[in-house]
FILOTI-449063 format. One record per residue: residue in one letter; x, y, z of N, C-alpha, C, O in turn. Coordinates in pm, whole numbers, padded with zeros to 5 digits, always signed. Atoms other than C-alpha are relative to their C-alpha. Last residue first. Layout:
BEGIN
AXYZXYZXYZXYZ
...
//
This chain:
BEGIN
P-00081+00096+00077-00980+00760+00520+00142-00009+00054+00224-00084+00001
K-00113-00064+00068-01165+00941+00801+00082-00105-00074+00125-00203-00014
I-00118+00078-00037-01493+00771+00881+00116+00054-00080+00116+00049-00203
C-00097+00036+00104-01766+01031+00858+00115-00082+00059+00164-00053+00168
D-00120-00085+00004-02030+01022+01129+00094-00049-00110+00100-00168-00141
F-00047-00022+00138-02340+00823+01032+00112+00103-00007+00127+00171-00108
W-00001+00127+00074-02414+00660+01369+00040+00018-00147+00081-00078-00212
Q-00131+00065-00004-02306+00979+01549+00005-00126-00086+00112-00162-00135
T-00044+00014+00139-02617+01168+01439+00133-00077-00009+00190-00092-00116
F+00076+00106+00066-02778+01107+01778+00029-00009-00150-00030-00093-00219
D+00029-00051+00134-02506+01303+01955-00068-00110-00080-00006-00212-00112
V+00000+00099+00107-02520+01204+02321-00041+00065-00132-00145+00129-00141
K-00135+00050+00024-02413+01452+02584+00007-00098-00117+00115-00126-00170
N-00022+00004+00145-02736+01652+02573+00142-00047-00036+00208+00009-00124
D-00112-00091+00028-02713+01720+02950+00034+00004-00149+00132+00068-00189
K+00034-00137-00038-03062+01577+03009+00112+00100-00028+00086+00218-00046
N-00098-00081+00073-02988+01263+02813-00020+00148+00031-00017+00233-00058
G+00044-00125+00061-03167+00998+03016+00115+00075-00066+00231+00034-00058
W-00030-00115-00084-03031+00740+03258-00045+00134-00059-00035+00237+00008
A+00001+00028-00144-03149+00401+03131+00008+00126+00085-00059+00135+00188
A+00127+00065-00035-03254+00479+02775-00009-00023+00150-00118-00016+00209
V+00105-00103+00002-02966+00726+02744-00133-00060+00041-00210+00004+00113
S-00024-00088-00114-02717+00458+02850-00106+00109+00010-00153+00141+00119
M+00047+00072-00118-02871+00212+02607+00019+00083+00126-00063+00080+00217
K+00147+00002+00005-02828+00466+02328-00057-00071+00122-00156-00025+00180
L+00048-00132-00039-02464+00527+02428-00153+00005+00001-00212+00067+00090
V-00022-00010-00145-02391+00154+02412-00052+00134+00051-00114+00141+00157
D+00102+00084-00064-02548+00138+02065+00012+00005+00151-00089+00008+00222
F+00125-00075+00003-02332+00433+01953-00112-00080+00067-00197-00022+00135
V-00010-00106-00100-02016+00253+02063-00131+00078+00008-00176+00113+00117
T+00004+00070-00129-02122-00051+01862+00007+00100+00115-00065+00089+00214
N+00140+00018-00034-02198+00182+01569-00018-00079+00130-00120-00064+00198
Q+00058-00130-00032-01837+00301+01556-00145-00016+00047-00187+00048+00143
Q-00056-00043-00128-01700-00052+01570-00064+00129+00047-00101+00144+00164
M+00062+00085-00103-01939-00160+01294+00053+00035+00139-00022+00035+00236
R+00137-00047-00019-01830+00136+01080-00071-00081+00108-00146-00026+00188
A-00006-00126-00073-01462+00047+01127-00139+00054+00030-00164+00106+00139
F-00047+00031-00135-01526-00314+01024+00004+00126+00086-00041+00126+00201
L+00114+00061-00068-01728-00202+00721+00035-00032+00145-00047-00011+00235
D+00097-00108-00023-01443+00027+00615-00121-00052+00077-00168+00013+00170
Y-00052-00084-00108-01187-00252+00660-00098+00113+00034-00116+00147+00151
V+00003+00080-00122-01402-00486+00451+00050+00082+00119-00012+00083+00225
Q+00138+00008-00045-01467-00222+00184-00012-00079+00130-00092-00044+00217
Y+00033-00126-00066-01093-00153+00160-00143-00003+00053-00169+00049+00162
V-00072-00012-00127-01015-00518+00095-00040+00128+00072-00067+00126+00193
T-00141-00035+00014-01282-00540-00172+00064+00010+00138-00006+00018+00239
L-00036-00136-00041-01604-00727-00105+00147+00025-00028+00229-00067-00026
D+00016-00088+00115-01695-01039-00306+00027+00147+00034+00022+00233-00054
W-00116+00012+00089-01551-01271-00042-00010+00088-00124+00088+00104-00197
I-00095-00108-00029-01803-01151+00219+00115+00003-00101+00183+00104-00114
N+00007-00111+00098-02074-01363+00057+00100+00112+00024+00109+00205-00056
L+00015+00044+00138-02012-01704+00218+00004+00115-00099+00060+00100-00208
I-00126+00060+00045-01869-01603+00558-00008-00050-00144+00095-00082-00203
N-00039+00124-00068-02162-01369+00616+00124-00060-00065+00180-00003-00159
I-00127+00050+00052-02269-01013+00539+00040-00124+00079+00044-00121+00202
S+00021+00060+00133-02639-00964+00617+00128-00052-00065+00122-00141-00150
S+00136+00052+00019-02676-00872+00985-00021-00068-00134-00108-00154-00147
H+00081-00082+00090-02303-00837+01054-00135-00066-00027-00147-00188-00026
C+00079-00103-00068-02158-01003+01365-00092+00081-00091-00188+00141-00043
A+00076+00051-00114-02012-01336+01254-00099+00101+00056-00203+00063+00109
S+00093+00103+00046-01902-01228+00906-00090-00049+00113-00207-00080+00092
V+00107-00068+00074-01746-00909+01044-00106-00101-00044-00225-00073-00035
A+00079-00079-00094-01547-01106+01303-00118+00068-00069-00230+00065-00019
S+00077+00088-00086-01427-01373+01059-00093+00079+00091-00210+00042+00109
I+00099+00068+00086-01317-01120+00798-00091-00087+00085-00213-00085+00068
I+00104-00100+00026-01146-00913+01070-00110-00060-00087-00228-00034-00065
N+00080-00012-00122-00957-01224+01184-00113+00101-00017-00223+00080+00033
P+00084+00119-00018-00843-01297+00828-00087+00007+00125-00202-00037+00122
L+00115+00008+00090-00735-00930+00783-00083-00128+00017-00206-00117+00021
E-00039+00064+00124-00511-00901+01088-00124-00030-00084-00231-00059-00030
L+00022-00089+00114-00638-00651+01342+00048-00060-00132+00048+00009-00234
K+00144-00025+00014-00683-00901+01626-00031+00083-00124-00142+00077-00176
P+00061+00102+00087-00325-01017+01568-00150+00019-00019-00207-00031-00116
D+00116+00056-00068-00197-00683+01708-00068-00103-00091-00121-00065-00195
S-00042+00121-00068+00149-00627+01555-00115-00068+00073-00101-00181+00118
K+00027+00117+00083+00000-00383+01303+00039-00130+00070+00007-00238+00019
A+00144+00017+00020-00026-00102+01560-00030-00130-00075-00128-00198-00043
K+00059+00035-00129+00335-00139+01674-00148-00029-00014-00200-00124+00044
K-00043+00137-00029+00460-00143+01315-00060-00049+00131-00100-00165+00141
E+00081+00091+00082+00251+00166+01239+00037-00145+00026-00050-00232+00027
R+00139-00001-00048+00399+00363+01530-00084-00101-00077-00164-00174-00018
G+00003+00064-00131+00756+00263+01441-00141-00009+00056-00179-00112+00111
K-00011+00145+00022+00705+00345+01073-00008-00075+00133-00069-00181+00141
K+00129+00047+00050+00581+00692+01172+00002-00150-00023-00095-00219+00008
R+00097-00003-00110+00887+00758+01387-00134-00057-00044-00198-00133+00028
S-00038+00103-00096+01127+00648+01112-00100-00008+00115-00138-00117+00157
N+00036+00130+00057+00948+00855+00848+00027-00112+00099-00053-00204+00114
L+00146+00011-00006+00968+01165+01067-00046-00136-00053-00136-00198+00004
K+00034+00017-00140+01343+01111+01115-00151-00016+00018-00196-00100+00096
E-00035+00136-00039+01396+01056+00742-00036-00028+00145-00081-00138+00178
I+00097+00091+00061+01205+01376+00662+00028-00144+00042-00065-00219+00074
I+00126-00019-00071+01416+01576+00908-00105-00097-00052-00178-00159+00026
K-00014+00065-00130+01736+01429+00762-00128+00012+00083-00167-00082+00152
A+00005+00145+00020+01627+01520+00408+00009-00074+00133-00061-00173+00154
A+00140+00037+00023+01551+01877+00513-00015-00150-00016-00111-00210+00033
A+00071-00017-00127+01899+01915+00660-00146-00042-00014-00201-00109+00073
Q-00031+00112-00087+02059+01770+00346-00076+00008+00132-00122-00094+00183
N-00139+00005-00045+01889+02016+00113+00017-00117+00097-00078-00190+00126
K-00077-00108+00061+01574+02084-00089+00147-00004+00040+00233+00045-00034
A-00063-00088-00098+01412+01751-00010+00089+00103-00068+00159+00072-00165
H+00051-00136+00018+01197+01616-00292+00062+00098+00100+00029+00217+00100
S-00058-00053+00125+01402+01295-00315-00047+00142-00028+00011+00213-00111
T-00114-00086-00029+01318+01237+00052+00062+00058-00126+00142+00151-00118
D-00108+00020+00097+00974+01108-00042+00114+00097+00026+00098+00218+00012
M-00007-00113+00092+00748+01101+00263+00124-00018-00087+00224-00074-00042
T-00120-00083+00009+00689+00764+00417-00021+00119-00090-00102+00114-00183
N-00066-00020-00129+00409+00547+00551+00130+00079-00008+00201+00090+00092
P-00140-00010+00042+00161+00572+00265+00084+00039+00120+00062+00145+00179
S-00041-00136+00030-00158+00483+00456+00144-00002-00048+00225-00077+00006
I-00130-00026-00061-00264+00123+00425+00042+00141-00039+00052+00174-00157
A+00017-00050-00138-00632+00052+00365+00132+00015+00074+00138-00001+00195
N-00007+00117-00087-00567-00157+00052+00002+00039+00148+00048-00037+00233
L+00114+00085+00036-00680+00119-00183-00003-00128+00081-00104-00199+00083
Q+00122-00064-00051-00437+00348+00003-00123-00086-00030-00211-00099+00055
L+00003+00018-00145-00152+00103-00060-00125+00063+00060-00187+00005+00149
I+00032+00139-00029-00226+00088-00433-00015-00021+00151-00110-00086+00195
V+00141+00020+00036-00235+00468-00463-00043-00143+00035-00150-00164+00092
S+00082-00072-00098+00096+00502-00276-00148-00022-00026-00225-00045+00068
E+00001+00080-00122+00259+00234-00492-00088+00064+00107-00160-00005+00178
I+00085+00116+00028+00161+00424-00807-00012-00087+00125-00121-00132+00158
E+00137-00051+00012+00307+00747-00666-00098-00115-00024-00204-00121+00037
P+00055-00026-00133+00623+00565-00549-00143+00053-00002-00221+00024+00089
L+00041+00121-00071+00668+00426-00904-00054+00027+00140-00156-00031+00176
L+00146+00011-00004+00671+00766-01075-00047-00119+00083-00161-00120+00130
Q+00054-00117-00069+01037+00852-01000-00152-00009+00016-00207+00044+00112
P-00036+00005-00142+01165+00504-01086-00060+00115+00080-00092+00099+00198
S-00141-00027-00025+00970+00528-01415+00031-00014+00149-00061-00021+00230
I-00009-00034-00142+00633+00367-01479+00148+00013+00034+00217-00087+00056
I-00122+00043-00068+00611+00378-01859-00004+00049+00145-00021+00168+00171
G-00055-00090-00101+00290+00397-02058+00124-00060+00064+00150-00179+00052
S+00093-00111-00019+00079+00243-02335+00049+00099+00105-00009+00206+00121
P-00007-00068-00130+00338+00003-02473-00096+00118+00007-00107+00197-00087
T-00051-00136+00009+00212-00184-02784+00004+00065+00138-00098+00066+00208
D-00136+00001-00055+00176-00558-02730+00063+00139-00004+00180+00156+00030
T-00106-00034+00094-00199-00532-02778+00135-00005+00070+00143+00008+00193
E+00014+00082+00120-00522-00653-02622+00106+00030-00105+00087+00003-00223
K+00048+00134-00032-00480-00533-02265-00004-00092-00121+00014-00213-00107
G+00144+00010+00017-00263-00235-02359-00044-00144+00020+00034-00237-00001
Y+00050+00031+00134+00090-00249-02220-00153+00004-00003-00218-00011+00101
V+00140+00042-00005+00263-00090-01920-00050-00018-00143-00023+00064-00231
V+00075-00039+00119+00645-00075-01917-00141-00059+00010-00157-00179+00032
F+00106+00096+00031+00815-00086-01578-00081+00054-00117-00130+00167-00114
A+00132-00033-00053+01136+00117-01577-00097-00114-00030-00064-00205-00106
H-00024-00013-00143+01507+00112-01661-00130+00037+00071-00131+00123+00159
D+00064-00123-00047+01405+00175-02021+00024+00026+00147-00004+00135+00198
R-00040-00108+00091+01654-00083-02153-00056+00134+00046+00014+00235+00047
P-00135-00045-00035+01613-00309-01849+00046+00116-00088+00120+00203-00043
S-00086-00014+00117+01237-00317-01917+00138+00048+00043+00152+00163+00084
F-00115-00089-00019+01028-00449-01629+00086-00001-00126+00117-00107-00180
S-00125+00074-00020+00694-00595-01731+00113+00101+00016+00104+00214-00031
L-00124-00079-00011+00333-00482-01739+00119-00092+00016+00105-00209+00052
P-00124+00079+00004-00015-00606-01828+00122+00092+00010+00122+00203-00044
D-00064+00010+00132-00295-00365-01723+00125-00088+00007+00193-00090+00109
C+00087+00075+00093-00524-00408-01421+00066-00026-00135+00027-00119-00206
I+00020-00081+00121-00261-00307-01165-00074-00084-00104-00038-00199-00129
F+00084-00117-00030-00296-00468-00822-00030+00086-00122-00130+00158-00123
F+00121+00041-00072-00171-00820-00898-00096+00118+00020-00217+00101+00012
S+00092+00065+00094+00073-00708-01168-00129-00043+00068-00233-00051+00003
L+00065-00103+00081+00237-00465-00923-00104-00062-00094-00211-00005-00115
A+00087-00081-00087+00307-00745-00676-00076+00104-00081-00197+00119-00066
Q+00116+00081-00037+00439-00984-00941-00098+00081+00084-00220+00073+00064
E+00084+00010+00120+00666-00712-01081-00125-00083+00028-00234-00048-00019
L+00067-00129+00014+00798-00640-00731-00093-00001-00121-00203+00054-00116
Q+00104-00008-00102+00873-01008-00677-00078+00131-00009-00199+00133+00010
E+00104+00099+00031+01059-01036-01008-00115+00009+00100-00232+00005+00061
L+00076-00047+00117+01251-00713-00950-00115-00094-00033-00226-00050-00062
I+00087-00109-00047+01354-00826-00603-00086+00052-00114-00205+00077-00095
R+00102+00062-00086+01487-01153-00744-00098+00105+00052-00219+00082+00053
S+00103+00067+00081+01666-00983-01035-00112-00059+00086-00227-00061+00044
D+00028+00123-00073+01858-00739-00813-00117-00071-00068-00232-00029-00053
F-00118+00086+00013+02022-00461-01018-00020-00136+00067+00068-00223+00061
S-00011+00046+00139+01690-00283-01077+00122-00089-00024+00132-00153-00128
F+00058+00133+00018+01632-00266-00701+00026-00057-00140+00026-00179-00157
I-00079+00100-00074+01874+00026-00657-00051-00141-00030+00028-00231-00056
D-00136-00012+00052+01730+00260-00922+00092-00103+00065+00185-00153+00002
L-00008+00086+00119+01388+00126-00820+00137+00009-00066+00180-00086-00132
A-00018+00140-00041+01441+00280-00475+00016-00093-00120+00096-00185-00117
A+00126+00071-00023+01488+00626-00623+00027-00146+00034+00130-00202-00005
I-00001+00132+00062+01825+00800-00581-00130-00072+00035-00157-00098+00152
R+00049-00015+00137+01779+01171-00510-00001-00133-00076-00041-00139-00192
V+00144-00023-00004+01802+01123-00135-00059+00017-00139-00181+00015-00155
K+00075+00123-00028+02143+00964-00178-00151+00022-00011-00223-00062-00063
D+00013+00075+00126+02290+01275-00343-00084-00127+00019-00157-00168-00071
Q+00082-00080+00092+02227+01507-00046-00017-00066-00136-00111-00036-00209
E+00142+00015-00031+02352+01232+00185-00089+00078-00097-00197+00032-00133
P+00044-00098-00099+02691+01225+00014-00150-00013+00021-00222-00054-00069
M+00064-00124+00046+02749+00900-00177-00025+00096+00116-00053+00052+00227
R-00101-00105+00012+02998+00642-00049-00061+00136-00041+00006+00239-00034
D-00047-00037-00134+02723+00410+00076+00100+00115-00005+00108+00193+00091
Y+00108-00072-00069+02560+00412-00269+00046+00049+00137+00019+00162+00176
E+00009-00132+00062+02885+00317-00444-00106+00085+00070-00088+00205+00090
D-00119-00076-00040+02939+00031-00199-00005+00141-00057+00028+00238+00013
R+00014-00033-00143+02584-00094-00245+00116+00087+00046+00097+00186+00116
I+00097-00110-00007+02618-00075-00624-00019+00044+00145-00033+00163+00172
K-00067-00117+00056+02935-00287-00600-00092+00122+00006-00050+00232+00043
L-00092-00050-00103+02764-00536-00368+00072+00126-00048+00098+00217+00031
I+00082-00053-00110+02475-00577-00613+00088+00061+00108+00059+00169+00160
L+00057-00126+00048+02722-00615-00902-00085+00066+00109-00079+00187+00128
Q-00105-00101-00005+02922-00876-00712-00052+00136-00046-00009+00240+00005
K-00034-00029-00140+02609-01080-00647+00102+00112+00009+00085+00206+00087
E+00108-00086-00052+02500-01051-01009+00026+00037+00146+00001+00150+00187
T-00010-00132+00064+02837-01180-01133-00108+00095+00052-00081+00213+00074
E-00106-00077-00065+02837-01465-00880+00010+00141-00059+00037+00237+00014
P-00128+00012+00071+02502-01590-01007+00104+00090+00066+00070+00195+00120
Y-00038-00109+00090+02238-01579-00732+00127-00036-00078+00217-00098-00021
G+00068+00013+00128+02099-01903-00587+00030+00111-00099-00010+00102-00215
T+00017+00140+00040+02192-01818-00229-00081-00008-00130-00193+00044-00137
F-00040+00020+00140+02278-01447-00226-00007-00146-00045+00043-00181-00152
Y+00090-00075+00090+02087-01363+00091+00027-00037-00146-00065-00039-00227
S+00116+00085+00031+02271-01642+00276-00098+00071-00093-00177+00006-00161
E-00025+00082+00118+02592-01438+00250-00121-00084-00041-00138-00116-00158
G-00138+00024+00038+02462-01177+00493+00013-00083-00127-00059-00061-00224
L-00012+00136+00055+02100-01221+00599+00143-00034-00042+00179-00152-00050
D+00045+00099-00099+02087-00920+00832+00022-00143-00049+00059-00230+00029
D-00098+00010-00109+02300-00702+00602-00038-00110+00099+00048-00185+00144
L-00122+00058+00058+02082-00772+00296+00106-00019+00108+00174-00122+00111
N+00027+00143+00019+01769-00710+00502+00122-00071-00056+00154-00183-00017
K+00001+00059-00134+01913-00378+00615-00024-00150-00008+00041-00228+00062
Y-00139+00022-00040+01999-00296+00253+00010-00056+00142+00104-00130+00172
Y-00063+00097+00089+01640-00348+00141+00143-00030+00044+00182-00147+00054
S+00047+00132-00042+01494-00167+00440+00065-00110-00082+00099-00217-00030
A-00055+00028-00133+01708+00142+00369-00040-00140+00048+00044-00214+00101
T-00143+00032+00009+01630+00134-00003+00059-00038+00134+00136-00133+00143
D-00080-00114+00042+01254+00113+00042+00148-00038+00004+00182-00150+00044
L-00146+00012-00007+01012-00178+00054+00069+00127-00049+00038+00178-00157
L-00048-00082-00112+00649-00082+00115+00153+00001+00009+00210+00079+00086
L+00035-00138+00031+00533-00208-00226+00048+00096+00109+00066+00215+00084
M-00083-00044+00112+00723-00533-00170-00028+00146-00035+00063+00220-00071
S-00134-00029-00053+00564-00571+00174+00095+00046-00110+00184+00127-00086
L+00004-00130-00068+00220-00539+00015+00138+00037+00053+00178+00154+00046
Y+00014-00103+00102+00297-00823-00226+00000+00139+00064+00066+00231+00015
M-00131-00014+00063+00424-01039+00060-00004+00109-00107+00090+00188-00120
N-00083-00080-00090+00102-00970+00250+00141+00019-00055+00202+00123-00035
Y+00052-00138+00000-00100-01093-00048+00086+00090+00088+00121+00201+00048
T-00046-00060+00125+00118-01404-00079-00043+00146-00008+00035+00232-00050
C-00146-00012-00012+00062-01487+00288+00058+00065-00125+00145+00152-00116
F-00032-00125-00067-00309-01408+00248+00150+00018+00022+00198+00131+00033
K+00110-00083-00051-00362-01677-00017+00052+00126+00069+00121+00207+00007
Q+00000+00019-00145-00055-01898-00063-00095+00099+00068-00074+00139+00183
P-00063+00129-00035-00093-01948-00439-00001-00029+00150-00036-00139+00192
L-00146-00006+00008-00339-01655-00481+00062-00131+00050-00002-00202+00127
S-00046+00078+00116-00706-01744-00536+00152+00003-00017+00205-00068-00102
D+00013+00142-00031-00804-01632-00184+00050-00088-00114+00088-00203-00092
I-00109+00033-00091-00672-01285-00263-00001-00149+00030+00105-00213+00037
E-00124-00006+00080-00902-01264-00565+00121-00034+00086+00214-00100+00040
R-00002+00120+00084-01195-01383-00350+00126-00004-00087+00184-00111-00109
L-00051+00109-00082-01115-01119-00089+00009-00129-00081+00096-00213-00058
T+00102+00061-00084-01162-00860-00359+00064-00110+00083+00173-00158+00051
P+00044+00136+00029-00862-00667-00483-00114-00044+00091-00126+00001+00204
S-00010+00067-00130-00847-00287-00459-00051-00141-00020-00167-00158-00059
H+00121+00040-00072-00794-00176-00816+00035-00054+00137+00146-00103+00161
V-00035+00070-00123-00542+00019-01023-00129-00038+00073-00225+00039+00072
S+00115+00009-00090-00574+00135-01384+00038-00089+00118+00102-00192+00102
C+00059+00132-00016-00268+00248-01578-00125+00009+00085-00161+00116+00133
L-00084+00107+00054-00049+00538-01687-00067-00136-00001-00036-00221-00085
N-00054-00035+00133-00279+00838-01649+00073-00117-00065+00065-00137-00186
L-00106-00100-00009-00475+00681-01366+00051+00030-00140+00006-00032-00237
K-00076-00029+00121-00807+00496-01379+00098+00114+00024+00059+00224+00062
L-00029-00143+00007-00925+00359-01046+00089+00026-00120+00199-00028-00130
A-00142-00036+00009-01076+00013-01080+00014+00151-00013-00071+00218-00072
S-00058-00012+00134-01437-00025-00971+00148+00036+00006+00195+00093+00105
P-00042+00133+00046-01560-00157-00636+00070+00004-00136+00126-00096-00180
S+00055+00044+00128-01559+00199-00496+00047-00141-00036+00163-00176-00013
I+00102+00103-00022-01481+00239-00126-00059-00055-00130-00136-00151-00127
L-00048+00110-00083-01148+00418-00178-00104-00111+00015-00068-00229+00013
Q-00094+00082+00077-01250+00636-00470+00043-00123+00078+00065-00230+00021
S+00076+00066+00106-01557+00766-00286+00090-00090-00085+00046-00196-00131
Y+00076+00112-00055-01349+00838+00025-00075-00077-00108-00080-00200-00104
D+00114-00038-00084-01096+01056-00154-00081-00125+00036-00057-00234-00016
L+00130+00040+00052-00755+00939-00271-00111+00046+00092-00094+00052+00214
K+00085+00050-00107-00439+01130-00182-00138-00028-00055-00201+00060-00114
M+00142-00009+00033-00190+01162-00465-00082-00062+00112-00070-00182+00140
//
């Protein structure tokens, strides 16, 4: 589900069939235990896929299982072995939650992340093998987020936080060849996004500081009531208008006889 611009910049929660999702305000992020570190951890949980999960397990080795009961450790390793033995055409049909559901620590962190962005109470149900959503004033379940539906919910949350969904779902691949093509495209896209996000200038706290310092009315005191997406949108708009200001000064000095400057540029659409 791709959200349109009006849904992305709205301060209101987005109502879906199963639940309501919102882009958090900076004030809500600031209230988290470790503020932006916790927020980034939540986002990383929504971006976690099976390949990244098992790579992390391999990188950490035995230290990953510190604090785990031996029975749970052996079960995780058993599921890993069964997954590795699967043909590729079967692997692509296994949802990430099917794997994560055997790891209590991952489940707990994922539940915390979803609970921060989803307006409705929820909890993981081992019996249903899914996240159960409840009404705000009742213990009656109002919906179930299954392993197959979870990526859709995660995609909506990521878009509302100015992060494009960085993978295509291989479970929809018609055959092994198609799955391999999708995995290759996903790998390339992840590489580009990782390179772009490594720039500290584009980290959210720095953007908050920059916008507060340069905007005519938004300052370090009132910016905290904006949503994450609104801040990124405002930042992009300010960048665009800075370029337009330079063009205006150029026209004032040298003229515009070749009609190279588009004077409607200041309200050009910003692509979501």
